C-alpha positions in Angstrom: -20.3 -13.3 -28.5 -20.2 -11.5 -25.1 -22.2 -8.3 -24.8 -20.3 -5.1 -24.1 -20.3 -3.9 -20.5 -23.0 -1.4 -19.6 -21.0 -0.1 -16.7 -17.4 1.0 -16.0 -15.5 -1.6 -14.0 -13.2 0.9 -12.2 -15.8 2.1 -9.6 -16.7 -1.5 -9.0 -13.0 -2.4 -8.4 -12.7 0.5 -6.0 -15.7 -0.8 -4.0 -14.3 -4.4 -4.1 -10.9 -3.1 -2.9 -12.6 -1.3 -0.1 -14.6 -4.4 0.9 -11.5 -6.6 0.8 -9.6 -3.9 2.8 -12.3 -3.8 5.5 -12.9 -7.6 5.8 -9.9 -9.3 4.3 -9.8 -11.7 1.4 -10.9 -14.9 3.3 -13.7 -13.3 5.3 -15.2 -11.7 2.1 -17.8 -14.0 0.5 -19.0 -13.9 -3.1 -22.4 -12.9 -1.7 -20.7 -10.0 0.1 -19.2 -8.9 -3.2 -22.5 -9.2 -5.0 -24.2 -7.1 -2.3 -21.4 -4.5 -2.2 -21.1 -4.1 -6.0 -24.9 -4.4 -6.5 -24.3 -6.9 -9.3 -26.1 -10.1 -10.3 -23.7 -13.0 -9.6 -23.6 -13.8 -13.3 -22.5 -10.2 -14.1 -19.8 -10.5 -11.4 -18.4 -13.7 -12.9 -18.7 -12.5 -16.5 -16.9 -9.2 -15.7 -14.3 -10.2 -13.3 -14.1 -14.0 -13.2 -14.0 -15.7 -9.8 -13.5 -14.1 -6.4 -9.7 -14.5 -6.6 -9.5 -12.8 -10.0 -11.6 -9.9 -8.7 -9.4 -9.7 -5.7 -6.3 -9.5 -7.9 -7.9 -6.8 -10.1 -9.0 -4.9 -7.0 -5.5 -5.1 -5.6 -4.0 -3.8 -8.9 -6.5 -0.9 -8.8 -5.7 -0.1 -5.2 -1.9 -0.1 -6.0 -2.4 2.1 -9.0 -4.6 4.7 -7.1 -4.3 4.7 -3.3 -1.0 2.8 -3.2 0.9 4.9 -5.8 0.6 8.2 -3.7 3.7 7.5 -1.7 6.0 6.6 -4.6 4.7 9.6 -6.5 5.6 11.9 -3.5 9.0 10.4 -3.2 9.8 10.8 -6.9 8.9 14.5 -7.0 11.9 16.8 -7.6 13.3 18.8 -4.7 14.6 17.8 -1.3 14.8 14.0 -1.0 15.1 14.1 2.7 12.1 16.4 3.0 10.1 14.0 0.8 10.9 11.1 3.1 10.0 13.1 6.2 6.7 14.1 4.6 5.9 10.5 3.7 6.5 9.4 7.3 4.4 12.3 8.7 1.6 11.7 6.2 1.7 8.0 7.2 1.4 8.9 10.9 -1.5 11.2 10.2 -3.4 8.9 7.9 -2.8 5.8 10.0 -3.8 7.5 13.2 -7.2 8.5 11.8 -10.1 6.2 12.4 -10.2 5.2 8.7 -6.5 4.6 8.7 -6.7 2.0 11.5 -7.4 -0.7 9.0 -3.9 -0.2 7.6 -3.0 -0.8 4.0 -4.6 -3.3 1.7 -1.3 -4.3 0.3 0.3 -4.9 3.7 -2.9 -6.6 4.9 -2.7 -8.9 1.8 0.9 -9.7 2.6 0.0 -10.7 6.1 -3.1 -12.7 5.1 -2.1 -14.4 1.9 1.6 -14.7 1.7 1.8 -18.3 2.8 -0.7 -19.7 0.3 -1.3 -17.3 -2.6 1.6 -17.0 -5.0 -0.1 -14.5 -7.3 -0.9 -12.2 -4.3 2.6 -12.6 -3.0 4.0 -11.5 -6.4 1.8 -8.5 -6.5 2.8 -7.5 -3.0 6.5 -8.0 -3.9 6.1 -5.8 -7.0 4.6 -3.0 -4.9 7.3 -3.3 -2.3 9.9 -3.0 -5.0 8.2 0.1 -6.3 8.3 1.6 -2.8 11.9 0.6 -2.3 12.9 2.1 -5.6 11.1 5.4 -4.8 12.8 5.6 -1.4 16.1 4.9 -3.1 15.5 7.7 -5.6 14.7 10.2 -2.7 17.7 9.0 -0.8 20.0 9.5 -3.8 18.6 13.1 -4.2 19.2 13.7 -0.5 22.8 12.4 -0.8 23.5 14.5 -3.9 22.1 17.6 -2.2 24.1 17.0 1.0 21.0 16.4 3.1 22.3 13.1 4.4 25.9 11.9 4.9 27.6 10.2 2.0 26.7 6.6 1.5 27.5 3.9 -1.0 24.8 2.8 -3.5 24.5 -0.5 -1.5 24.1 1.5 1.8 21.4 3.7 0.1 19.5 0.6 -1.1 19.7 -1.0 2.4 18.5 2.2 4.0 15.6 2.4 1.5 14.7 -1.2 2.4 14.9 -0.4 6.1 12.7 2.7 5.7 10.2 0.7 3.7 10.1 -1.9 6.4 9.4 0.8 8.9 6.5 2.2 6.8 5.0 -1.3 6.4 5.4 -1.9 10.1 3.6 1.3 10.8 0.7 0.0 8.7 0.5 -3.0 11.1 0.8 -0.8 14.2 -2.2 1.1 12.9 -4.3 -1.9 14.0 -3.0 -1.6 17.6 -5.9 0.5 19.0 -6.7 4.1 19.9 -3.3 4.9 21.3 -1.6 3.9 18.0 -0.6 7.5 17.2 2.1 7.6 19.9 3.5 4.3 18.7 3.4 5.5 15.1 5.1 8.8 15.9 7.9 7.0 17.9 8.5 4.6 15.1 8.6 7.4 12.5 11.1 9.3 14.7 13.4 6.4 15.0 13.2 5.6 11.3 14.0 9.1 10.3 16.9 9.1 12.7 18.6 6.6 10.4 18.9 9.5 7.8 21.5 11.2 10.0 
């Protein structure tokens, strides 16, 4: 019978997510994880399984904490257009900061693992659908409130997909160096122009 855990796994998942976010999945070794989490290798395997299982759990944790902020903002009652504008401005600000230059763990995972990791690809797709649904909700509120011109449900969904693509692209642009802010601001401006 397995002994009960003497520690909470959530802070360890946060540390693991941060390490994967900084280094990427492939570049992170089991020894890196052991060092970062300050766990004996046996405890790491007993608690989380192998490196891939830990990565999947860390990705879930990231999506449920850091990653859920934008959908939560978009679902808040009030002006749908203003919510979308806030999300783009927040993205510019966060991604322009030194810490933000590493982009987004979910977007980075899509770029690194999509070709060879079906489970990671499914998780990324689920998160992307969550983002698209949240943008669709905000756009529907904006349409109802007369903040954007009338559009069909299909046009709203396509616009949500476009805006999500712009947000994901901004996370990639964050890697483009110290002058990334100007690129991010220009991208946000063009994306928000699609609301008119």
